[in-house]
C-alpha positions as CSV (number, residue, x, y, z in Angstrom):
1,M,3.8,28.2,13.5
2,D,7.2,26.7,15.2
3,S,8.2,25.9,11.8
4,K,8.1,27.3,7.6
5,I,4.8,26.6,6.2
6,L,3.3,26.6,2.9
7,N,0.9,29.5,2.1
8,F,-1.8,26.8,3.0
9,Y,-4.1,27.2,5.5
10,A,-8.1,26.3,6.6
11,F,-10.3,28.0,8.3
12,N,-13.4,26.5,10.4
13,S,-15.6,28.1,13.0
14,A,-18.4,26.4,15.0
15,K,-19.3,25.8,18.6
16,Y,-16.9,23.0,19.4
17,E,-16.2,20.2,21.8
18,V,-12.8,19.5,22.4
19,K,-11.0,16.2,23.2
20,K,-7.5,16.6,24.3
21,D,-4.6,14.1,24.6
22,K,-0.5,14.6,24.4
23,W,2.2,12.4,22.5
24,N,5.4,13.1,23.6
25,D,5.4,16.9,24.1
26,V,2.7,17.6,21.6
27,N,-0.7,18.7,22.2
28,L,-3.5,16.4,20.2
29,E,-6.7,18.1,19.9
30,I,-10.1,16.8,18.5
31,Y,-12.7,19.6,18.0
32,Y,-15.9,18.1,17.4
33,H,-19.8,18.9,17.6
34,K,-21.4,17.6,20.9
35,G,-22.9,14.1,19.8
36,H,-20.2,12.9,17.6
37,E,-18.2,11.4,20.0
38,Y,-18.4,7.6,18.5
39,N,-15.1,7.8,16.6
40,L,-12.9,10.2,19.1
41,D,-10.9,7.5,20.4
42,R,-9.9,6.0,16.7
43,M,-9.1,9.0,15.5
44,M,-6.9,10.2,18.6
45,S,-5.3,6.3,18.1
46,G,-4.4,7.2,14.8
47,M,-2.8,10.4,15.6
48,K,-0.9,9.0,18.0
49,A,0.6,6.1,15.7
50,S,0.9,8.2,12.9
51,L,3.2,10.4,14.3
52,D,4.8,7.7,15.9
53,Y,5.6,6.3,12.9
54,N,6.8,9.1,11.0
55,S,8.9,10.5,13.5
56,K,10.6,7.5,14.2
57,N,11.3,6.3,10.4
58,F,11.6,10.2,8.7
59,S,11.8,12.9,10.8
60,P,11.3,14.7,13.8
61,Y,7.6,16.4,13.9
62,Q,7.8,20.3,13.2
63,H,4.9,21.5,14.9
64,K,4.0,21.4,19.0
65,Q,0.5,20.4,18.5
66,A,-2.1,18.1,16.0
67,R,-5.4,19.1,15.7
68,I,-8.4,17.7,13.8
69,I,-11.5,19.6,13.2
70,E,-14.8,18.4,12.3
71,F,-16.8,20.1,9.1
72,P,-20.4,19.3,7.9
73,R,-20.6,16.4,5.5
74,T,-22.9,19.3,3.4
75,S,-19.4,20.5,2.3
76,G,-18.1,16.6,1.2
77,T,-16.7,13.7,2.9
78,F,-12.8,14.0,2.8
79,A,-10.2,15.2,4.9
80,Q,-7.3,17.5,4.2
81,S,-4.0,17.9,6.0
82,F,-3.2,21.7,6.7
83,P,-0.3,22.6,8.6
84,N,-0.6,21.0,12.0
85,T,-4.3,21.2,11.5
86,I,-6.7,18.6,9.8
87,P,-10.3,19.9,8.4
88,F,-12.1,16.2,8.8
89,S,-15.7,15.6,7.7
90,E,-18.1,14.2,9.9
91,G,-19.0,11.6,6.7
92,V,-15.8,9.9,7.2
93,G,-15.0,10.0,10.6
94,F,-17.5,11.6,13.4
95,I,-20.2,9.9,12.4
96,A,-18.9,7.0,10.3
97,D,-20.8,3.7,11.6
98,V,-17.6,1.3,11.7
99,D,-18.7,-1.3,14.8
100,D,-20.1,-3.7,12.4
101,T,-16.9,-3.8,9.7
102,E,-14.3,-4.0,12.6
103,K,-13.8,-8.2,11.9
104,G,-14.2,-8.1,7.7
105,G,-14.0,-4.4,7.0
106,V,-11.6,-1.1,7.2
107,D,-11.5,0.8,10.3
108,Y,-11.2,4.0,7.9
109,P,-11.7,6.7,10.5
110,F,-8.5,5.7,12.2
111,A,-7.1,4.5,8.7
112,I,-8.1,8.2,7.2
113,T,-6.4,10.1,10.6
114,V,-2.9,7.7,9.8
115,H,-2.9,9.3,6.2
116,E,-3.3,12.8,6.9
117,I,-1.3,13.2,9.9
118,A,1.5,11.6,7.6
119,H,1.0,14.8,5.2
120,Q,2.8,16.4,8.1
121,W,5.5,14.9,6.3
122,W,4.8,14.3,2.6
123,A,3.9,17.7,1.6
124,H,4.6,19.6,4.3
125,Q,8.1,18.8,4.7
126,V,8.8,17.1,1.5
127,I,7.4,19.5,-1.6
128,G,7.1,18.3,-4.8
129,A,7.7,20.9,-7.8
130,D,4.4,21.2,-9.8
131,V,5.9,18.6,-12.5
132,L,4.4,15.1,-13.4
133,G,4.9,12.5,-10.6
134,A,4.5,15.0,-7.7
135,T,1.6,12.9,-5.8
136,M,3.8,10.4,-5.6
137,L,5.6,12.4,-3.0
138,S,2.5,13.4,-1.0
139,E,-0.2,11.1,-1.8
140,S,1.5,7.6,-2.3
141,L,3.9,7.9,0.8
142,S,0.9,9.3,3.1
143,E,-1.0,5.9,2.0
144,Y,2.6,4.0,2.4
145,V,2.4,5.1,6.2
146,S,-1.1,4.5,6.4
147,L,-0.6,0.5,5.2
148,K,2.4,-0.2,7.3
149,V,0.7,1.5,10.4
150,L,-2.4,-1.0,9.9
151,E,0.1,-3.7,9.3
152,H,1.8,-3.1,12.7
153,Q,-1.4,-2.8,14.6
154,H,-3.4,-6.1,12.8
155,G,-0.5,-8.0,11.6
156,K,0.7,-9.0,7.9
157,D,-2.2,-11.7,7.6
158,K,-4.5,-9.3,7.7
159,M,-3.2,-7.2,4.5
160,R,-4.7,-9.5,1.8
161,K,-8.0,-7.4,2.1
162,F,-6.2,-4.1,2.0
163,L,-3.8,-4.7,-0.7
164,K,-6.8,-6.2,-3.0
165,K,-8.7,-3.6,-2.2
166,S,-6.2,-1.0,-3.7
167,L,-5.1,-3.5,-6.5
168,D,-8.7,-4.3,-7.9
169,D,-10.0,-0.3,-7.5
170,Y,-6.7,0.5,-9.3
171,L,-7.5,-2.1,-12.4
172,T,-11.4,-0.9,-12.4
173,Q,-10.5,2.9,-12.4
174,R,-7.9,2.6,-15.3
175,T,-10.6,1.1,-17.3
176,F,-11.9,4.4,-17.2
177,E,-8.8,6.6,-18.4
178,K,-10.0,9.1,-21.2
179,K,-6.3,11.0,-21.1
180,R,-2.9,9.0,-20.6
181,E,-2.1,6.4,-17.8
182,K,1.8,7.5,-17.0
183,S,3.8,5.4,-14.6
184,L,3.8,6.0,-11.1
185,M,6.6,8.4,-10.7
186,Y,5.5,10.6,-13.7
187,N,1.6,10.3,-13.3
188,D,-0.3,13.1,-14.0
189,G,-2.1,13.1,-10.4
190,Q,-5.0,10.9,-11.3
191,G,-6.4,9.5,-8.1
192,Y,-6.0,5.5,-8.8
193,I,-2.5,6.0,-9.4
194,R,-1.2,7.9,-6.7
195,Y,-3.4,6.5,-4.2
196,Q,-4.1,2.7,-5.1
197,K,-1.0,1.9,-7.6
198,G,1.0,4.2,-5.1
199,S,0.2,2.7,-2.0
200,L,1.0,-1.0,-3.5
201,V,4.2,-0.1,-4.8
202,F,5.6,1.2,-1.8
203,Y,4.3,-1.4,0.4
204,A,5.4,-4.0,-2.3
205,L,8.9,-2.8,-2.3
206,S,9.3,-2.6,1.2
207,D,8.7,-6.1,1.9
208,Y,10.7,-6.6,-1.5
209,I,13.7,-4.7,0.2
210,G,13.4,-4.5,3.4
211,E,11.0,-1.6,5.8
212,N,14.0,-0.3,7.3
213,V,16.1,0.0,4.2
214,L,13.3,1.6,2.2
215,N,12.3,3.9,5.3
216,D,16.3,4.9,5.9
217,A,16.6,5.8,2.2
218,L,13.3,7.9,2.7
219,K,14.7,9.0,5.4
220,Q,17.9,10.3,3.9
221,Y,15.8,11.7,1.5
222,V,13.9,13.8,3.8
223,K,16.8,15.3,5.1
224,K,18.1,16.4,1.8
225,V,14.9,18.2,0.7
226,Q,12.8,18.9,3.7
227,F,11.1,22.6,4.1
228,Q,13.0,23.4,0.8
229,D,12.7,26.5,-1.3
230,A,12.0,26.5,-5.0
231,P,13.5,24.7,-7.0
232,Y,11.8,22.2,-5.4
233,T,12.2,18.1,-5.4
234,T,11.5,15.9,-7.9
235,S,9.8,11.9,-8.3
236,I,13.2,11.7,-9.7
237,D,15.6,12.4,-7.0
238,M,13.3,10.4,-4.3
239,V,13.5,7.2,-6.7
240,N,17.2,7.4,-6.9
241,H,17.7,7.5,-3.1
242,I,15.8,4.2,-3.6
243,K,17.7,2.7,-6.3
244,A,20.9,3.4,-4.4
245,V,20.1,0.6,-1.9
246,T,18.1,-1.6,-3.9
247,P,20.4,-4.9,-4.6
248,D,21.0,-5.4,-8.4
249,S,18.7,-8.4,-8.5
250,L,15.9,-6.5,-7.6
251,Q,16.6,-3.3,-9.5
252,Y,13.9,-4.4,-12.2
253,A,11.3,-4.1,-9.5
254,I,12.1,-0.4,-9.4
255,N,11.6,-0.1,-13.4
256,D,8.3,-2.2,-12.9
257,M,7.1,0.0,-10.2
258,F,8.1,3.1,-10.6
259,E,9.4,4.0,-14.3
260,T,6.7,1.5,-16.4
261,I,3.5,0.4,-16.4
262,T,4.1,-3.1,-15.8
263,L,1.3,-5.9,-15.0
264,Y,1.4,-9.6,-14.0
265,E,-0.7,-12.6,-15.0
266,N,-0.2,-15.1,-12.5
267,R,-2.2,-18.0,-11.1
268,I,-2.4,-21.5,-10.1
269,K,-3.0,-24.1,-12.7
270,E,-2.6,-27.4,-10.4
271,V,-1.7,-28.1,-7.0
272,T,-1.7,-32.2,-5.4
273,S,-1.4,-32.8,-2.0
274,T,0.0,-36.3,-0.8
275,A,0.3,-37.4,3.0
276,L,3.6,-38.3,3.7
277,D,4.9,-41.4,5.9
278,N,6.4,-39.3,8.7
279,G,2.9,-37.1,8.9
280,K,4.1,-34.3,6.6
281,Y,2.4,-33.4,3.1
282,Q,4.3,-32.5,-0.1
283,L,2.7,-30.0,-2.7
284,D,3.3,-30.6,-5.9
285,I,2.4,-27.1,-7.5
286,E,1.8,-25.8,-11.0
287,F,1.6,-22.1,-11.8
288,E,2.3,-19.5,-14.5
289,V,4.0,-15.9,-14.3
290,S,3.8,-13.5,-16.9
291,K,3.6,-9.8,-17.3
292,Y,3.6,-7.4,-19.8
293,R,3.7,-3.6,-20.0
294,N,1.2,-0.9,-21.4
295,D,2.0,2.4,-22.9
296,E,0.2,5.4,-22.1
297,K,-2.9,4.8,-24.0
298,G,-3.3,1.1,-22.8
299,K,-1.5,-1.0,-25.5
300,K,0.0,-3.8,-24.6
301,F,3.6,-4.8,-25.3
302,Y,6.1,-7.6,-24.0
303,G,9.8,-6.6,-25.4
304,D,11.5,-9.1,-26.5
305,T,8.5,-11.6,-26.7
306,L,8.7,-15.1,-25.5
307,S,5.6,-17.2,-26.3
308,Y,4.4,-20.9,-25.0
309,K,1.3,-23.2,-24.9
310,T,-0.1,-24.4,-22.5
311,E,-2.4,-27.7,-22.5
312,A,-5.2,-26.4,-20.8
313,M,-6.0,-23.1,-22.7
314,R,-4.2,-24.2,-26.4
315,K,-2.9,-20.4,-26.8
316,P,0.1,-18.8,-26.5
317,I,1.1,-17.0,-23.1
318,Y,3.2,-14.2,-23.4
319,S,5.7,-12.5,-21.3
320,V,8.7,-9.7,-20.7
321,P,11.9,-11.8,-20.0
322,L,11.4,-13.3,-16.5
323,A,13.9,-12.8,-13.7
324,D,11.5,-11.9,-11.2
325,Y,11.5,-13.1,-7.7
326,I,7.5,-14.3,-6.8
327,D,6.1,-15.4,-3.5
328,I,4.4,-18.9,-3.3
329,G,2.7,-19.7,-0.2
330,I,0.8,-22.2,1.4
331,F,-1.8,-21.9,4.1
332,T,-3.7,-23.5,6.8
333,E,-6.3,-22.4,9.4
334,E,-7.4,-23.1,12.9
335,E,-9.6,-21.5,14.9
336,D,-9.5,-18.1,16.8
337,G,-11.0,-18.7,20.1
338,E,-13.9,-16.9,19.0
339,G,-15.7,-19.2,16.5
340,E,-13.4,-17.7,13.4
341,N,-10.9,-19.1,11.5
342,K,-7.8,-17.8,11.6
343,E,-5.3,-18.3,8.5
344,I,-2.1,-19.9,9.2
345,E,1.2,-19.5,6.9
346,L,3.0,-23.0,6.5
347,Y,5.2,-21.7,4.0
348,L,5.8,-18.5,1.9
349,K,9.0,-17.5,0.2
350,K,10.2,-15.8,-3.0
351,H,11.2,-18.1,-5.5
352,K,13.4,-16.6,-8.9
353,I,11.0,-17.3,-11.6
354,T,12.7,-17.5,-15.2
355,E,9.7,-19.3,-17.1
356,I,6.1,-18.7,-17.7
357,N,5.2,-22.1,-17.0
358,N,6.4,-23.4,-13.5
359,K,6.6,-26.8,-11.5
360,I,7.5,-27.2,-7.6
361,S,7.3,-29.2,-4.9
362,I,7.4,-28.5,-1.2
363,I,6.8,-30.6,1.9
364,V,5.2,-28.5,4.9
365,N,4.7,-29.6,8.4
366,Q,1.0,-29.4,8.6
367,E,-2.2,-30.1,6.5
368,P,-2.5,-27.7,4.2
369,I,-6.0,-26.2,2.9
370,E,-4.9,-23.3,0.0
371,V,-1.6,-22.3,-2.1
372,G,-1.1,-19.3,-3.9
373,V,1.4,-17.1,-5.9
374,D,1.8,-14.0,-5.1
375,P,-0.7,-15.1,-2.2
376,Y,-0.8,-11.4,-0.7
377,N,-1.4,-9.2,-4.1
378,K,2.0,-7.3,-3.4
379,L,2.0,-7.4,-7.3
380,I,0.1,-5.5,-9.9
381,D,-2.0,-8.8,-11.3
382,T,-4.8,-8.2,-13.6
383,N,-6.8,-11.5,-12.3
384,S,-5.4,-11.9,-8.5
385,N,-8.9,-14.5,-8.3
386,D,-6.6,-17.1,-10.0
387,N,-3.6,-16.8,-7.5
388,R,-5.0,-19.1,-4.9
389,R,-6.4,-22.4,-5.2
390,R,-8.1,-24.4,-2.3
391,L,-7.2,-27.9,-2.1
């Protein structure tokens, strides 16, 4: 070992082939069973992309090598990051058939590799105390890195499917909770909180305060606590670093995302598109924004409740008092040259929302086909299927 490590390591033994490469001065190796070459290039690319992102944004990589080692799926379908060594199941990497999912699915051998390499920072450089919220420091941050690398590889327009899957998985799995659900920074270690919710929260925050601003705060945090001996750091310390760089107008988001269980009910109600004489289009959009909080047993509450009635629903709509910045998006489509329609952003801007019922008018330069409130599903919305409306 080239630096201090936890008392945490793996033993793997087999007749291995070895694929070798380098990233800067780091030796990269993938140990695999002969005949299982299908995704080696994807996994090697994931190693390089993750090493690059983490070292540029947080701190230098602490070892002179990084290794992935195949193990049989009879022992499980997962990967686990030990110091500079990642045992990786054949079932989710080496024999995974992802060719058919390249257009619409997730290249998960690449994404899992990025996540596991990120643990060399988030679990092996930053080591959380064995208290509530510890997994936010490891799993949530590693999953955040995976999302950001995917964004840089594929573009922001491709991120909706990843974010929506995380959102839908979180909302589904929390309905099966039998013990308690606590906020992200005090979570009990449940997978749906540390993975799905955690990745959503950090990705959304990088959008709200800026990726560089968030990563610089995390960089300062890593510098303070890396390779720490007991007493170890906690999620409170990390969130305090983030709070310090968050503008006053967005401090509410820290409370919503980390300190409480906050959910939204946002939807597009009506949209009218009018062609103007100058060739532009005017969009008149009606939409609702409301949010509430859950306690750890799932009971809904609003704090100082506001109550309104809508014509369509004929029932009260409630919300925690709002002063929230919410994305409004307008989109069209163009052919990408391969017979597929590519979504084009005509307008995307955060609007400060203080009311549940809202009406706005926006003019765009091309004919729109779709309108959305929080159209990329960055917020935790209990029904994200009504966030967009096709014209």
